C-alpha positions in Angstrom: 100.1 82.8 120.7 101.0 79.7 120.3 103.1 77.9 119.1 103.4 73.9 118.4 106.8 71.8 118.3 109.3 71.2 116.0 108.7 68.0 115.0 111.0 65.2 114.3 109.6 63.3 111.1 106.4 62.3 113.0 102.7 62.2 110.6 102.6 64.8 107.8 101.1 68.1 109.5 99.1 70.5 106.8 100.4 74.0 106.6 98.7 77.1 105.9 100.8 79.2 103.7 99.8 83.7 103.0 101.3 85.8 101.0 99.9 89.4 100.6 99.8 89.4 96.7 98.9 86.6 94.3 102.8 87.0 92.5 104.3 86.6 96.2 102.3 83.3 96.2 103.4 82.5 93.2 107.0 82.8 93.5 107.8 81.3 97.1 105.7 78.3 96.0 108.0 77.4 92.9 111.0 78.0 95.0 109.9 75.8 98.4 108.1 73.0 95.7 111.5 73.1 93.2 113.2 69.4 93.5 109.8 67.6 96.2 108.8 64.5 95.5 105.3 65.4 94.0 106.0 68.7 92.4 103.1 72.0 92.9 100.0 72.1 92.5 97.4 73.8 91.8 93.7 74.9 92.3 91.0 77.7 92.4 90.1 79.3 95.8 87.3 81.0 95.7 89.1 84.0 94.8 89.5 83.7 91.4 92.8 85.6 91.3 93.9 84.0 94.6 95.4 80.2 93.5 96.3 77.5 96.1 99.3 76.1 95.9 99.7 72.4 97.3 103.5 71.5 97.5 105.9 68.7 100.0 108.4 70.1 101.8 109.9 70.0 105.5 110.3 72.6 108.2 113.5 71.7 111.1 112.1 67.8 109.7 109.1 67.7 109.8 107.2 66.8 107.0 104.5 69.0 105.9 101.4 69.7 103.4 102.1 72.9 102.5 98.8 75.0 101.1 99.5 78.7 99.6 97.6 81.2 98.5 97.3 84.8 99.2 95.0 88.3 99.9 95.2 91.3 98.2 96.6 93.6 100.9 94.7 94.6 103.7 91.7 92.3 104.2 90.0 95.1 106.4 89.0 98.5 106.1 88.0 101.0 109.2 85.1 102.4 109.1 83.2 104.2 111.7 79.5 102.4 112.3 76.9 102.9 110.0 74.9 105.9 111.8 78.2 108.2 111.3 79.0 106.8 107.6 77.0 109.2 105.5 78.2 112.3 105.5 75.2 113.8 106.7 74.7 111.4 109.1 76.5 113.8 111.9 78.2 116.5 113.4 81.6 116.3 112.3 83.3 116.6 115.7 81.6 113.5 116.7 84.2 111.8 114.8 86.3 112.1 117.1 84.7 109.6 119.2 82.6 107.6 117.4 82.7 103.8 117.3 84.8 102.8 114.5 85.2 98.9 113.7 87.2 96.9 110.9 86.0 94.5 108.9 86.0 92.2 105.4 84.4 94.5 102.7 82.3 93.1 100.0 85.1 92.7 97.7 86.7 91.2 100.2 84.5 88.4 101.0 85.8 85.4 98.6 89.2 85.7 100.4 87.6 85.5 103.8 86.1 82.4 102.3 89.6 80.8 101.1 91.5 81.3 104.1 88.7 79.9 106.5 87.7 77.0 104.7 91.3 76.3 103.9 91.8 76.9 108.1 89.8 74.7 108.9 92.1 71.5 107.9 95.4 72.7 109.1 97.6 72.2 112.0 99.9 75.6 111.5 99.5 78.6 109.2 102.8 80.4 108.1 102.4 84.1 107.8 104.4 85.7 104.9 103.2 88.9 104.4 105.5 91.5 103.4 108.1 92.2 106.6 107.6 95.3 107.9 104.9 97.3 109.7 101.8 97.4 107.6 102.5 93.9 106.4 102.3 92.9 110.2 99.0 94.1 110.8 97.8 92.4 107.4 98.9 88.9 109.0 97.1 89.7 112.3 94.2 90.7 109.9 94.4 87.6 107.8 94.8 85.5 111.7 92.3 87.2 113.1 89.9 85.7 110.0 91.6 81.9 110.5 91.5 81.6 114.0 87.9 82.8 113.9 87.1 79.0 111.6 90.4 77.2 113.8 91.1 78.4 117.9 93.6 75.6 117.6 96.0 76.9 114.9 99.7 77.1 115.6 101.3 80.1 114.0 104.2 81.2 112.7 106.0 84.4 110.7 108.1 83.7 107.9 110.9 86.6 107.3 112.6 87.6 104.2 113.4 90.5 101.7 114.2 88.7 98.3 111.8 86.2 96.4 115.6 84.7 95.7 116.1 80.9 97.1 118.6 81.0 99.2 116.2 84.1 101.5 113.3 81.7 100.9 114.6 78.4 102.3 116.6 80.6 105.6 113.2 82.0 106.1 110.8 79.1 106.6 113.7 77.1 108.8 114.3 80.2 111.1 111.1 81.0 111.5 109.2 83.5 114.0 106.5 85.2 115.5 104.6 87.6 114.4 104.9 91.4 115.9 102.0 92.8 117.6 103.6 96.1 119.1 104.2 96.7 114.8 100.4 95.4 114.6 99.7 98.3 116.9 101.4 101.0 115.7 99.1 100.9 112.3 96.3 100.4 113.9 97.1 103.8 116.1 97.1 105.1 112.5 94.5 104.1 110.7 92.2 105.3 113.2 93.7 108.1 113.7 93.7 109.3 110.1 90.7 108.5 109.5 88.6 110.2 112.2 91.0 113.8 111.4 90.7 112.8 107.7 87.0 112.5 108.3 86.2 115.0 110.6 88.0 117.7 108.6 87.2 116.2 104.6 83.3 116.9 105.3 84.2 120.0 107.5 85.7 122.2 104.7 83.6 120.3 101.7 81.0 120.8 103.7 81.3 124.9 104.2 83.1 125.6 100.7 81.9 123.6 98.2 78.6 124.5 97.0 79.6 128.6 98.4 82.6 129.0 95.3 83.0 128.5 91.9 85.5 126.0 91.7 86.1 126.6 87.7 89.2 123.8 87.8 86.0 121.0 88.4 83.7 119.2 85.5 81.2 118.1 88.1 82.0 120.3 91.8 79.1 119.2 92.9 80.8 115.8 93.7 84.2 117.3 94.3 85.1 116.1 97.5 87.8 119.0 99.9 90.0 116.1 101.3 92.0 117.2 104.9 94.6 113.9 105.8 97.5 115.1 108.6 100.3 114.3 105.3 98.7 115.1 103.3 98.9 118.6 104.6 101.7 119.5 105.8 103.2 118.3 102.4 100.8 120.5 100.7 102.0 123.4 103.3 105.7 123.0 102.5 104.5 123.8 98.2 103.2 127.0 99.2 105.6 128.0 101.7 107.8 127.7 99.2 105.4 129.4 96.9 104.7 132.1 98.7 108.8 132.5 99.6 109.4 133.3 95.8 106.0 135.7 95.4 107.5 137.9 98.5 111.1 137.9 97.0 111.4 140.9 95.4 115.6 141.7 93.4 118.1 143.2 94.8 121.1 145.0 93.0 124.8 143.7 93.6 127.6 144.1 92.8 130.7 142.0 92.6 134.3 142.2 91.7 135.8 139.9 88.9 139.7 139.5 88.5 140.8 137.5 85.6 144.2 135.7 84.8 145.6 134.4 81.4 148.5 131.8 81.1 149.7 129.3 78.5 147.7 126.9 78.5 144.1 129.3 79.7 143.5 131.4 82.1 141.9 131.9 85.4 139.4 133.0 87.1 139.4 135.0 90.5 136.3 135.9 92.5 136.3 138.0 95.2 136.0 137.3 99.0 133.5 139.4 99.7 131.1 137.8 97.6 129.1 141.3 96.9 127.7 144.4 97.9 124.2 145.8 97.8 126.1 148.9 98.7 126.6 150.6 94.7 129.1 153.9 96.1 130.9 150.9 98.3 132.0 148.9 95.3 132.7 151.8 93.2 134.9 152.7 95.7 136.6 149.4 96.8 137.2 149.0 92.3 138.4 152.4 92.0 141.1 151.5 94.8 141.5 147.8 92.6 141.9 149.7 89.2 144.7 152.0 91.3 146.8 149.5 91.9 145.6 145.8 90.2 149.2 144.3 90.8 148.4 141.5 92.4 150.2 140.0 94.9 149.8 135.9 95.9 148.6 135.8 99.7 148.1 132.3 100.0 148.4 128.8 97.9 146.7 125.4 99.3 147.3 121.8 97.9 145.5 119.4 99.8 144.1 116.0 98.1 139.9 115.7 98.6 138.0 112.7 98.4 134.8 112.3 97.2 132.6 109.3 98.0 130.0 106.9 97.2 126.3 107.5 98.5 124.9 105.5 101.5 123.1 102.0 100.3 120.0 102.6 98.9 116.8 102.7 101.0 114.1 103.9 99.9 113.7 107.7 100.0 117.0 107.4 98.3 115.5 105.4 95.5 112.7 108.0 94.7 114.7 111.0 95.0 117.2 109.6 92.6 115.1 108.2 90.2 113.6 111.7 89.7 116.4 113.9 89.4 118.1 111.0 87.3 115.2 110.4 85.3 112.0 112.8 86.0 110.3 109.5 87.1 107.5 110.0 89.4 107.5 108.7 92.8 104.8 107.0 92.8 105.9 105.2 89.8 109.1 104.3 90.6 107.4 102.3 93.4 105.9 101.3 90.8 108.3 99.4 88.8 109.8 99.2 91.6 107.4 96.5 93.0 107.6 94.6 89.3 110.7 94.4 89.9 111.0 92.9 93.4 108.0 91.0 92.8 109.7 89.3 89.5 113.1 88.4 91.5 115.1 91.4 90.8 115.4 93.1 93.6 115.1 93.2 96.8 112.0 94.2 99.2 111.5 98.3 98.1 110.4 99.5 100.7 113.3 100.0 103.8 114.6 102.6 105.8 117.7 100.8 106.4 120.4 102.5 104.7 123.6 100.3 106.1 123.8 96.2 105.4 124.7 93.7 107.7 128.1 92.1 108.5 126.7 88.6 107.8 125.5 90.2 104.5 127.4 88.6 101.8 128.2 91.3 99.3 130.6 89.9 97.0 128.3 86.7 96.4 126.1 90.1 95.5 129.2 91.7 93.3 129.9 88.1 91.9 126.4 87.6 90.3 127.2 91.0 88.1 130.2 90.2 86.1 128.7 88.8 83.2 126.4 92.5 82.2 127.6 94.0 79.6 128.4 97.6 80.4 128.8 96.9 84.4 129.6 93.8 84.2 133.5 94.5 83.6 134.1 96.8 86.9 132.2 94.3 88.4 134.5 91.8 88.4 137.6 94.8 88.8 135.6 95.1 92.4 136.6 91.7 93.0 140.4 91.8 92.1 142.8 91.9 95.1 144.8 93.5 93.1 142.8 96.9 92.0 142.5 98.1 95.3 139.2 99.0 94.3 136.6 97.1 96.8 135.8 99.2 100.0 133.6 98.0 102.7 130.8 100.0 102.1 129.4 103.1 105.0 126.4 103.1 106.2 123.7 105.9 106.6 123.0 105.0 110.3 119.7 104.2 109.3 117.8 100.6 110.1 114.2 99.9 110.7 115.3 96.1 111.7 113.3 94.4 109.2 114.0 94.5 106.0 118.1 95.3 104.4 119.2 98.3 102.1 118.6 97.4 98.0 120.1 95.4 96.3 120.2 93.7 93.6 119.1 89.8 94.3 119.7 88.3 90.2 121.5 89.2 87.0 119.7 90.5 84.1 120.9 91.7 80.7 117.3 93.2 80.1 113.9 91.1 79.9 112.0 91.4 76.8 108.8 92.9 79.1 110.6 95.4 80.3 109.7 99.0 80.1 112.3 101.5 79.4 111.7 102.8 83.7 111.8 98.9 84.1 115.4 99.0 82.5 116.2 102.9 84.7 115.1 101.6 88.0 117.2 98.4 87.4 120.2 100.0 86.4 120.1 102.8 89.2 119.5 99.8 92.0 122.6 97.8 90.2 125.2 101.2 90.0 124.3 102.3 93.7 125.4 99.1 95.0 128.5 99.0 93.3 129.1 102.1 93.9 128.9 102.2 97.8 131.3 99.1 98.0 133.8 100.8 96.0 136.6 103.3 97.1 135.8 106.6 96.4 137.3 109.0 94.1 141.0 111.0 94.8 141.0 114.5 93.3 143.5 117.4 94.1 142.3 120.6 95.1 144.5 123.4 94.5 143.4 126.9 96.0 145.3 130.1 95.3 144.4 133.6 97.0 146.2 137.0 95.6 145.5 140.3 97.1 145.1 143.7 94.9 144.8 146.7 97.1 144.1 145.1 100.5 140.7 143.2 98.6 141.5 139.0 99.1 140.4 137.2 96.0 140.6 133.7 95.8 140.8 130.9 92.6 140.1 127.0 93.3 141.5 124.0 90.4 140.9 120.6 90.8 142.4 117.5 89.0 141.0 114.0 89.5 144.0 111.7 90.4 141.5 108.7 90.1 137.6 107.8 89.9 137.4 104.8 91.6 133.8 104.7 91.9 132.6 107.7 89.3 133.2 104.8 87.0 130.6 102.9 87.2 128.3 105.4 88.8 127.5 107.6 85.6 124.8 109.8 87.1 127.1 111.5 88.9 130.4 114.0 87.9 133.2 115.9 89.5 133.9 118.4 87.8 138.2 119.3 87.4 139.7 122.9 87.0 142.9 123.4 85.9 144.4 126.6 86.9 148.6 127.4 86.7 151.3 126.8 89.5 151.0 129.7 91.5 154.1 130.4 94.4 153.4 132.6 97.9 154.7 136.1 97.0 154.2 135.9 93.1 152.9 138.7 91.6 151.9 139.8 88.2 149.0 142.2 86.5 145.3 140.6 85.6 144.3 140.9 82.4 140.7 142.1 83.6 139.5 143.8 86.5 135.7 144.3 86.4 132.9 145.5 88.3 130.2 143.5 87.5 126.2 143.7 88.6 123.7 141.0 89.6 120.3 140.9 91.3 119.6 138.8 93.5 117.3 135.5 92.0 114.3 133.4 94.6 114.8 129.5 95.1 113.7 127.2 92.9 109.6 125.5 93.4 110.4 122.3 95.2 111.9 119.5 92.5 109.6 115.7 93.5 113.2 115.1 94.7 113.1 118.5 97.0 109.6 117.5 98.3 110.4 114.2 99.9 113.1 115.4 101.4 111.8 117.6 103.2 108.8 114.7 103.6 111.5 112.9 105.1 113.6 115.4 107.0 110.4 116.5 109.4 108.9 112.9 109.3 105.4 114.0 107.8 104.5 109.6 106.1 106.9 107.2 106.2 108.8 105.3 103.3 105.8 103.7 102.1 103.6 105.8 102.2 105.2 109.6 100.5 104.7 109.3 97.5 101.1 108.1 98.3 100.6 111.4 99.6 102.5 113.6 96.9 100.2 111.7 94.6 96.4 112.6 95.9 97.6 116.9 96.2 98.0 116.1 92.3 94.8 114.2 92.2 93.1 116.4 94.8 93.6 119.7 92.6 95.9 121.5 95.1 99.1 121.2 93.5 99.8 120.7 89.8 103.5 119.3 88.6 105.2 121.5 86.2 107.6 119.0 83.4 110.7 120.0 85.3 109.2 117.9 88.1 108.7 121.0 90.2 105.5 121.4 92.3 103.3 124.5 92.3 99.8 125.3 94.5 96.5 125.5 92.3 94.5 127.8 93.8 92.5 125.8 96.2 95.8 124.8 96.8 97.0 127.8 98.6 93.6 128.9 99.3 92.6 126.4 102.1 96.4 127.2 103.3 96.7 130.7 103.4 92.9 130.1 105.4 93.9 128.1 107.9 97.1 130.1 108.4 95.2 133.5 108.5 93.9 131.3 111.5 96.9 131.2 113.6 96.4 127.8 113.7 99.6 125.8 111.8 97.9 122.8 110.6 99.3 123.1 107.3 102.8 122.6 109.5 104.5 119.9 109.9 104.7 119.8 113.3 101.8 117.9 114.6 102.1 115.0 112.2 105.7 114.9 113.0 105.1 114.1 117.3 102.3 111.7 115.7 104.7 109.9 113.7 106.4 109.9 116.8 104.4 108.4 119.1 103.5 105.7 116.1 107.4 104.7 116.7 107.1 104.4 120.1 104.3 101.8 120.0 106.0 99.8 117.3 109.0 100.0 120.1 106.8 99.6 122.8 107.5 102.0 125.0 104.5 103.7 124.7 100.7 101.8 124.8 98.1 102.3 122.0 95.9 103.6 123.8 97.8 106.0 125.5 98.5 107.9 121.9 95.5 107.3 120.8 93.3 109.4 123.2 97.3 112.0 123.8 96.6 112.8 119.2 92.8 112.9 119.2 92.6 114.6 121.5 95.1 117.2 120.5 93.5 116.8 116.8 90.3 117.4 118.3 91.6 120.9 119.9 92.7 121.7 116.7 89.6 121.2 114.6 87.5 123.2 117.4 89.7 125.9 116.5 89.4 125.6 113.1 85.1 125.4 113.1 85.4 128.7 115.2 87.0 130.2 112.9 85.9 129.4 109.9 85.3 132.8 108.3 88.2 132.9 107.7 89.0 129.7 105.1 85.5 131.5 103.3 87.4 135.0 103.4 90.9 132.7 101.8 88.8 131.1 99.2 87.3 135.0 98.5 90.3 135.6 97.1 90.4 133.1 94.3 87.0 132.2 93.5 83.6 133.6 93.3 80.9 133.5 95.4 78.2 131.0 94.1 74.4 131.3 93.6 73.3 128.1 94.9 74.0 126.7 98.9 74.6 123.6 100.3 71.1 121.7 100.9 68.9 124.2 99.1 68.9 127.7 101.3 70.9 126.8 104.4 74.3 128.2 104.7 75.8 128.2 108.0 76.3 124.5 110.2 76.4 124.7 113.9 75.8 122.6 116.1 74.0 119.1 117.2 71.0 119.7 118.6 69.5 116.4 118.9 69.0 113.0 116.8 67.2 113.3 113.7 63.2 110.9 115.2 62.6 111.1 111.1 65.1 109.2 109.7 67.3 108.1 112.8 70.2 108.0 111.4 70.8 111.4 111.1 71.6 113.9 113.5 69.3 117.4 113.6 71.9 121.0 113.7 71.2 124.5 114.1 71.6 126.8 110.9 71.4 129.5 109.5 69.7 130.7 106.4 71.0 133.6 104.3 68.5 135.3 104.7 69.6 135.5 108.7 66.8 133.3 110.3 67.1 130.3 112.2 66.4 126.6 112.3 67.1 123.2 113.4 67.3 120.8 110.0 68.6 117.4 109.9 71.6 116.4 108.0 70.1 114.2 106.4 68.9 116.9 104.1 67.1 116.0 101.2 66.7 112.8 101.5 65.1 113.2 105.1 63.1 117.0 105.1 62.4 117.1 109.3 63.4 120.9 110.4 61.9 123.2 113.4 61.7 126.4 111.9 62.5 129.0 114.5 60.9 132.4 115.3 61.5 135.3 113.2 62.6 137.6 115.5 65.4 135.5 116.1 68.8 137.5 116.2 71.8 134.7 118.0 71.1 131.6 118.6 73.8 129.2 120.0 73.8 125.2 121.0 74.3 125.4 125.1 76.1 121.8 127.1 72.7 121.9 129.3 70.3 119.2 127.6 66.5 119.3 128.8 65.1 116.5 131.3 61.9 116.3 129.6 62.0 115.2 125.9 63.6 112.5 124.4 64.5 110.1 123.3 68.1 110.6 123.6 70.0 113.4 124.6 68.3 117.2 123.6 70.2 120.1 124.0 69.2 123.4 124.8 69.6 126.5 122.8 70.4 130.2 123.7 68.0 132.4 121.8 68.8 136.4 121.5 65.7 138.2 120.0 65.1 141.2 118.7 63.7 143.7 121.2 61.1 145.8 119.5 60.0 141.8 117.3 58.4 140.9 120.6 55.9 141.6 123.1 57.5 143.6 126.1 56.5 140.4 128.1 58.4 138.0 127.5 62.7 138.6 127.6 64.9 139.2 124.8 67.3 136.3 126.3 66.3 132.7 127.0 67.5 129.2 126.9 64.9 126.8 125.5 64.0 124.1 124.6 63.2 122.6 120.8 61.5 119.7 122.2 57.9 120.6 122.7 58.4 121.7 126.1 59.4 124.8 125.7 55.9 126.5 125.4 57.7 130.2 125.7 59.1 129.4 122.8 56.2 128.1 121.2 54.0 131.3 122.0 56.4 133.4 120.6 56.8 131.4 117.5 52.8 132.3 117.8 53.1 135.6 118.2 56.7 136.5 115.6 55.9 133.8 112.8 58.9 131.5 111.9 61.8 132.2 109.2 60.1 129.4 106.7 59.8 129.7 103.5 55.1 128.8 104.4 53.3 131.5 107.0 51.6 128.4 107.8 54.8 127.1 109.2 54.4 126.7 113.4 56.8 125.3 115.8 57.0 122.0 116.3 56.3 121.1 112.9 58.4 118.3 112.1 59.9 117.5 115.5 63.0 115.1 116.1 60.6 113.2 119.0 60.3 110.4 117.1 56.7 110.2 119.0 55.7 113.6 117.4 57.1 113.1 114.3 56.0 109.7 113.2 52.8 110.1 111.5 52.8 105.7 110.9 53.1 105.5 115.1 51.1 107.9 116.8 48.1 107.8 113.3 45.2 106.6 115.7 46.7 109.2 118.5 45.1 112.5 116.7 41.5 111.4 117.3 42.1 110.7 120.9 43.3 114.3 122.5 42.0 117.1 122.7 43.5 120.7 121.7 44.9 122.8 124.4 43.5 126.2 122.8 39.8 125.1 121.5 39.6 122.5 123.2 38.3 120.4 120.8 39.0 116.8 119.5 39.6 115.4 116.7 43.1 117.0 116.2 46.1 117.7 119.0 47.7 121.5 119.6 49.3 121.7 116.9 47.3 120.9 114.1 45.0 123.9 115.1 43.3 125.1 112.6 43.2 128.4 114.1 46.5 128.0 114.8 47.9 129.8 111.7 50.4 132.8 112.0 51.1 135.0 109.8 54.3 137.5 109.8 53.8 140.8 110.7 57.1 143.6 110.6 57.0 146.0 113.7 56.0 149.8 112.6 54.3 152.4 113.5 50.6 153.2 112.7 48.4 156.0 113.9 44.6 154.8 115.7 41.5 156.4 116.3 40.0 154.8 119.0 37.0 155.4 119.9 34.1 154.8 122.3 35.7 156.5 125.7 39.2 157.8 123.2 37.0 160.9 121.5 39.4 163.0 123.4 43.3 161.4 121.3 43.4 162.1 118.2 45.5 160.0 116.8 48.3 157.6 119.5 51.0 156.4 117.9 50.6 151.8 118.6 52.9 148.9 118.4 52.3 146.0 116.4 52.5 143.6 117.6 51.8 140.1 116.4 49.6 137.3 118.4 48.4 133.6 118.0 45.1 134.1 118.6 42.3 130.9 119.2 38.5 131.3 119.2 36.0 133.6 116.9 37.5 132.6 113.3 36.1 137.1 113.0 37.1 139.8 115.8 33.7 141.5 117.2 33.0 144.8 116.1 34.0 148.3 118.0 32.1 148.6 121.3 30.8 145.0 121.2 30.1 143.7 124.9 31.2 140.0 123.7 35.2 139.3 123.8 37.5 137.1 121.7 41.1 135.3 123.8 44.8 135.5 123.5 47.3 133.8 124.3 49.6 135.0 127.6 52.1 133.6 129.0 50.7 130.4 130.9 46.7 131.9 130.8 44.1 133.3 128.0 42.7 136.2 129.0 39.6 138.6 127.2 39.9 141.4 125.5 36.9 143.4 125.9 35.2 147.7 125.5 36.3 150.6 127.3 34.5 152.3 128.9 36.5 155.8 129.0 40.1 156.5 129.4 40.7 156.6 133.3 39.6 152.8 133.4 42.5 150.5 133.6 40.7 147.6 131.8 40.1 146.0 128.2 40.8 147.4 124.9 38.1 146.6 122.5 40.3 147.0 119.1 38.4 147.3 114.8 37.6 144.1 113.1 40.2 142.5 111.6 41.5 139.0 110.3 40.8 136.5 112.3 44.4 135.7 112.0 45.3 138.8 112.9 45.0 141.4 115.8 46.9 144.4 116.6 47.3 145.3 120.2 47.5 149.1 121.1 50.3 151.1 123.1 48.7 153.7 124.5 50.6 155.7 126.8 49.0 156.4 130.1 47.1 153.9 129.2 48.1 150.6 131.0 45.8 147.1 128.9 45.6 145.0 131.3 45.1 140.5 131.1 41.9 139.7 133.2 42.7 136.5 134.5 46.6 137.2 135.3 45.9 141.5 135.8 49.2 141.7 134.5 49.8 144.9 131.9 50.7 143.4 128.7 52.0 146.6 127.2 54.4 148.8 129.5 
């Protein structure tokens, strides 16, 4: 990366400064331009929301003309290439390998133009994006745009944690280089989340949305059943706790309680055994105690106890404590904290760090709070050496190397525009900071054990000697209870000795603080994204939150988790995502390569996707428990979507996939339906069909995968195999013949094989409008139309049935014979000859065309002429001992 010299008072250079938000650009410009000659000028950029601030400043003795503007979060988006972006454009499986690109979306083009225009006239660029991985990635997005306009820019990175004078001036004088590894880690996360999220979301939405009546959604046609690699494990925590509660069976237990009165009150002694589930045993022990009720003090233990203040405040702790103390959602907490940060009242609120650096001037921060009307006096006591209240804070062992713990950066007794939540969050940050630099609370704890008839009981008492940090941290308490003074060996008669019963209770539903703790412990999400994952559960109707901020799953959320759980593949568990988060951290530290992590994670999740799709019936079964089946189906009729067969040659955008309709018939249809209605109807006699890995060497363009067909034996001619690997591209004569013989599963009986084939040269009427008259029909040999359009090539569905046929001309001695009706596509005479005539008609047989003529006698192996039928049908008699042979190939056709 290019870097420039520090200069020594030479010519003025132009410096482009870019912040992550307009408010940050305004705040930093105000700080840097203060007391500078010429003041600060403001002008509009291409985007009316992103102003440009101009002022003079000196960086390490180098005079600079500073131009300060901003973006609004990410400048670019990661998306699939256009041909894969539509939901029906491809098999979701292909999204694991589909090309992706980063681009500037339409609503950010004005910001892009501003950056390009300003970069052309500058020599330096200073990146003031937030100092975390996400901010580093945005910095490289900005850098990519600016370098396209000016590849000679010297690039610098400003690192800061608070929008206060000392931080900003120090950061601009100690500029560093951007961290490519941090940006790479975000690129990995974005691509993994895009591919996994899009593939599973499309899969389960297209599979389930139209198959069930989702009564919670007003517009279930547009409902998206989203899947996220972090979102689903988060839902898993909620569902797992809910199932634990549902599975709980209350069990009765018994315990013995003992009380003793004294002058100042009473002491309660608890049974050392806790409780027993066996009533007989409990009663036996209780009766022993009743018979010998004298209590003897067997142990007296006195010790000093300390209650330590919390560690410095990280993002997760801020969210958990705001939820616990104020019942604020994590999303609202972060929104308020971000606003306080941008206005300079607290430090950067997205940090994993919970320990202060030794270089941090903690006493100055405390001194700034000395004038507050509520906690100001406590801050003054902290700084008084005589009070002995100060204690250097202990760390929690986490340091993201980017930001310090959250702490106050500016004194405020309350701003007029602040909401109640602003007051609460600011108070929590200040009180937490003051508490973590205070000494722990001190108490004297006494534990007394007594013996009654060989059974042990105990009581505890606590006296608080010094509250210390509890004086300022009003959110915590340390209850004290007084018990009388007991001596070893002392005896007394309890006031009461009772046998009490109770029942076991299930654990409570997860609170938001509990859920954040589960996510943090399992490594799901980051401090900056956890609240987003929780919000998505609520937005997607996967979970609900009650007034006590406790979560329970909806029917939809429970059904989805149940379906994946029944598959035996724990996609809703946190383990897979936790491994990915570890890998992404390794990328940010340089111990793993970006490409290596991408390849490993995507291969793993691709295998999961294949397993999920192969077991999709489990999802149907789970959904059916909670929801009624819908009468409508996705795309009109087709229900079960299979693998991709080829690229659609009609719309040239979507894939054509093997589908099975609700009535059991098969087809190959375009995923772009209903916009594209390209379809290939398959024989109606199919019982099974699956796409193979084999491709056709004759058909194109692109790959055309062959299909493994299994036909119902009784519905195809005997000379055809019940199993066939064929191609729908137009080269497969056997498949074409079977369509003619057996008909198709289409709604119209006139549909024939090859209708709407994906081959562009066969399916586009515009391309081959002039070619129709140039070829001749393979059936009737006439010009003016092709084989697929031959008027004689209609087929009519006809089920297999038994029928007695009176065969004449040599068959009089066979009174009634059972024959099998076969459907044959014929070509030639529109009306069949009458029985006994010597004329003939042609029937497709394999690759040949043969005639049926008159049978002179039963003994002769010859052709059978049947009674006159409609032009499009012929009934072939399967007569025992009377072979029917082809006069061209001499093969028997009714064996």
